[in-house]
N, C-alpha and C positions, 0 to 999 in steps of 0.2 A: 573764704576759700570754698569752692563748690563741694557739695556732698551728695552722696547717692540718696535717692528718694525711695521710701518703701512703697512700692506699687504692686508687688506680686502677691496673688492670692494662693491658697493651698492648691487649687486645681492647676493653676499656671506653673507652679513649682514642680508638681508631679509630672506634668506634660514635658517640661524641660528635662527632667531627669530621665524619663523614658526615651525621649528623643536622643539624648546623649548616649544612652545605652545601645541604641540602634537595634531594635528587636530582631531584625532579619539576620543578625550575626549568628543566631542559633543554626541557621542553614549553612552559613559560611564555615563554621567549625565542626559541622556534624560528622564528617568523615574522619577527621582527626580523633574526635572523642570516641566514635564507634570502634575504630581500630585499637585505641588505647584501652578501652573497657571491654573489648570483645562483645560488643553489641548491647551494652547496658547504659546507653546515653542518658535516658530519663532518670535512672538511679543516681548517676553522677550529678545531674542537675539538682535532684532533691537533697543530696548530701551537701552540695554547695549552697543551696538556698538556706538550709538550717544554719550553717555557719555564718552566712551573710546576714541573717535576721538578727542574731545576737550582736554582731558588729554594728549593724544599722541602729540597733537600740543604743549602743554606746555613742555613736556619732550624734544621735538625736539628743542624748543627755548633755553632751559637751557643747552642742550648738545652743542649747538652752542656757548653759552656764556662762558661755562666752559668745554672745551674739555679735561677733565681728568676722570680717573676711579672713581667710587664712587656713580654714579647715584643719587638717591634722597637725600642721606646723604650729598654728596658734594654740590649739588645745594642749598639745604636749608641752609646749614652751611655758604656758601659764600654769598648768596643773602639776608638772613634774620638775623639769629642769631646762634651762636655756640650751645646754649642749645636746640633750636628747631632742629638743625642739628643732635644732639645726639639722640633726640626722633625719628627723621626720620630713623636713623640707627637702633634704637631699634625695630621699627615696621618692618623694613626690616628683622631683625633677626627673628621676628615672622613668616614671610612668609617662609624664608629659612629653619627654624627649623621644621615647621609643615607641609610644602608642601609635603615632602615624605610620611608622614602619610596618607594623603588623596589619593595620587597616589596608594599606596599599598592597601588601604582599598577598592578602586574601583576594582582593579585587583582581590583581594580576594573574593569580593562579586560575581563577574562573575564566577570565578572558582568554588565557592560553588554551584552556580546554575547549572553548568555542572556536578559537582560531589557532590551531596548533602550528600553522606555518609561521606565526609571529612569536618569537621567543618571549618567555616570561620576563626576561630582563628588560626588553623593549617596552612592554606594558608598564612595568614598574617605573621606568624612567619617565614615561609619559605621565603617570599619576603624579610623581614627584614634581615634575616641571610645571604642569598645568595648575596643580593645587598651590604650589609656592607662588606662582605668578599672580593668581587670584588673591591670595592673602597679602601679598606685597601691595597690590593695587587698592585693596580695601574689600570689606565684606558686605557692602551695601547690596549688591546684586545677589550674592549668596544668601543673605538674610531674607531677601524678598521671595526667593523660591524655596526656602528651607521647608516651609509647611507643605508645599506640593511634593517635595522629595519624600517627606515623612509619610504622606498619604499614599504615594506610589508603593513604597516598600511594605506598608501595612496591607494594602490590597493584594500584593503578590504573596505575602505571607498567608493571608486567609485563603487565597486560591490554591496555594500549595497544600495546605492542610485539607481543604475540601477534596482535591484530587487524590490525595493519599487515602482519605476515607472511602471515596468511590472505588479506588483500586482494590482496597482490602475487602469491601463488601462484594466486589465482583468475583472474588476467589472463595468458593465455598469451603475450601480446606483451611482458610486462614481465619482464626477467631478474631472477633472485634475487641475482645478483652483478653489481655495476656500479661503475665508478670515478666515476660522475656525482656521488654525494653528497660525494666528496672533492675533485673538480676543478670541479664545476659543469657545466651543460649545454653550455656553450661554452668550457670550460677557463678558469676564472676567473684573472685576472692575479694575480701575487704581491702587489702592493699591496692588491688587493681582498680577497685571502685573509687578509692580515695585519690589515686593518681589521676583518674579521670575528673574527679571533682576539683582537684587543684587546677586543672586546665580550664574546666567549665567556669570557674570564677572569673575568667577573662570576660565572659559575657556580661557580668554584673558591674564591671568597671563603669563608673558614672553615677551610681546611686549616691556616692559621697560628694559628687561634684556640686550638688545643690547647696551644700553648706557654705560654698563661696558666695552665695547670693544672700547671705544673712542680712546685709545692710540695705538690700533692695526688697525685702520681704515684709509684708504686713504681719505684725505681732510674731516675730521670728521665734520667740521662746516657746510658743505653742505650735506654730505652723510647721517649723522645720522638723521637729521630732516626728510628727505625724507624717510629713511628706517623705522623709527618708525611709520609714517603715513601709509606707504604701508603695513607693517606687520599687523597693526590693521585693515585696510580696507580689506585686503585679508583674514585674519583669520575670521573677522566678516561675510564676504560674504559666506565663506565655512560653518560657523555655521548656518546661516540663511537658505541657500539652502538645506543643509542636513536635518536640523530639519523640514523644510517644507514638504519634501517628506516622511520622516519617520512618521510625524504626520498624513499625508494623509493615509498612509498605516495602521496606528494604531491610529485612532481617539479616543479622550477621554483621560482618565487618570486612568483607572482601570487596574492595573497590580498586579500580585501576589506578586512580589518583586520589588518595584520601584527602588531600588539600582542596579538592574540588569535587567531592563525592556528590553533593546536592545537584550538580549539573547532570551527572549520570542518572540520578533518581528522577529528576524533572523530566528527562527524556522518556523514561519508562512509564511514568504515570500520566504524562500529558502530551507526548509527541513533540515534534519539531517546533510547532507554533508556540506552545507553552514554554519550551526551553528558551526561546528568544525573549518572551515576556519576563521569565524568571531572571534571566541574565541582566536585562535592563533594570529590574527592581533591585537586584543585588548590587550592581555597579553604581546605581544612583545612591543607594544607601551607604556604600563604602565611600563614595566620592564626597557626599555630604558630611559623613562622619570624619573623614580625613581632613576636610577644611576646618571643621570645628576643633579637632584635636591639635592640628598644627598651629592654628591661631592661638589656642590656649597655651600651648607649649612655648610659642614665640613670646607671648606676653609674660609668662613666668620667667623666661630667660632675660627679658628686658628688665623686669622688676629686680632680679638678682644682680644684673649688671649695673643698673642705676644706683643700687645700694652699695656697690663696691664689693659684693660677695663674689661675683664673677668679673672678668675683665670688662671695665666700663667702656673702653674705647671700641671694643668689638660688639658688645651686646647692650650697652646702656644708652644707646642713642636711637632716635627715631629717624626714619628715612624721609624721602621727598614727599611721600603720600601719608606721612604721619603714622607709619606702621613700623614695627620692630624688625627691620630688614635683616639685621645680624642674626637674631634668634631664629627667624624663619628660614634663613639660608642654612644655619647650623642644623636645624631640624631636618631639612631636606638632605643635607650631606650625611647625617647619621643614618637616614633611611637607606642609604646605599649599602649598608651592611646586610640588608635583606637579600642582596644578590648572592650571599653565601649561606643563607639560613632557610629553614622551612617554617611552616606556620606553627608547628608544635614547639620548636625550640624558641622562636621569637615570642610566642604568647607566654611560655613558661618564664622567660626572663622578665617580661613585664610584670607577671604575677608576683615574682619575688619582691619587687618594690612595693606593690600594693599590699601584700601580706605583712611586710615590715611596718608600714604605716598603720594598717588595721590593728596589729598587735599593740602598737604604742598607744593608739586611741583607747583600746580596751583597758590598758593599764592606767591611762589618764583618768578614766571614770573612777577607778578605785582610789587613786591618789586624791582626786578632787572631792568626791562625795564621802567616801568611807573614812579616809584618813584626815583630810583637812576640815571638812564640814561636820564630821562625826555623825553621819547619817548611818547608824548601825543597828537600830532597833526595829523590830517587827518586819514589815515588808521591805524596809530600806535595806536590810542586809541581803535580801533576795535581789533587789534591783541593782544595788551599787557594789555588791561583792560577788555574789554567786553568778549572776548573768554575765558580767564582764569576764569573770574567770573562765566560764564555759566558752565564751567567745574567743578568749585568748588561747585556750587549749585547742579549740577547733582550728583556729588560724595557724597555730604552730604545727599541728598535725598536717594540715594541707601544705604548709611551706615545705616540710620535710618529705612530702609525697611528690614534690617536683623532681624532675630528672636531675642527675648529678651535674650536668653542664649548666643548668639554670642556677643551681645553688652556688656553684663555683664562680660563675660570672657575677651573680648578685653579691657574693661575699667580696669579690674584688671591687665592686662598685662602692660597697660600704667602707672598705679599707681606704679607697680614694677619698671618700667624704671625710673620714676621720683625719686623714693626712692633711687635707685642705683646711679643715677646721683648726688643726694644730698650727698650721702656717699662719692663718688669719689672726689667731689669738696669741701668736708668738709663744707657742708651747703651752697654751691654755693659761697664760698669765694675764691676758687682756680680756675684756668682756666679749662675749659671743656676739657676732654681728646680728642685728635684727633685720629680718626680711619683711617687706611689706608686700605680701602675696595677694595682689588684687586681681586674681584670675576668676 
């Protein structure tokens, strides 16, 4: 039976994680965060980074303990309980299923700002249709140009920061160093800052995705813990630095359209030509990210359908081009919900699923190392009890800082998962189905 070969080095895994995170997303969500935090975007990213570093440590520890594909689902299943593992898999499905929706919604919002005569809904439908068609036909072409897409968005990001610095230096009344991007114009309250951090965590989604590459990574028990921390730290520093200079160039939180505020800022700092370049970079980044996210989600749905956890006839079969057509089409159909949502609501909903998985992985470290392996003495108590407890507390705080709609919808999603599990196990009397999450 064919098996995956370990070929990926530490550098390759880190680059994969950063590409999955899509660094230019910091510009895509800037206006939403500025409005939510009243101008303290950098502060929100620092709070999110601290929480993510503790959780990244937990992911690294579990990847070392269980060097298999499956990420949060596998870790929770092996370390704690089959049923909690299923719930972890269920909330992972929430992320994979709805993440393309947010990606396409951000891209559509910016294209509408550039071409206001074309409705946002039309841009959204175009994103969904083109991306779904590419994924159904196969990713060979997309894979070939993925590196070029990543280079384009990084160049645009560097140019954006450079123009922001030039804009600030050209204004004698504007200091080059200020605490305002961290605290807000009027010292944002802690609840406001944490509400922003809860949404800012959306930008970090993807740092955990590299744990699904366990079976394809050289010396995964050493490489993956380092890679997860490096991806989180590098991504967080990019987000903090970029948001700092953008906030200096555009202080406050008053934007005509918060969902596409960076478009307005790009025009102020670089004129019409740079606006066009910025828009190309952002749309390219969102398009590439959307392809990857939908492909991953379709593959996850196929795995669950193949294992009989979801309807096999609809989702557990491959199409003519050897791609999971049912899962890809379902992902595209779910994205139509974006026609009734804004970026803040959609991203918050996604984050509820991520936070639930993150909380369970922090718990898994305690169960695996502190309780099962009895690693309780000296520094072990710090690494395997205190750190995951801090990570768990930070994640729960962020979760309850989400808006009420996200918590309600997320709670309903969890309730659906529990109901589905009860049905699959005939009232929890039969073994929990085992998923082979090869994403």
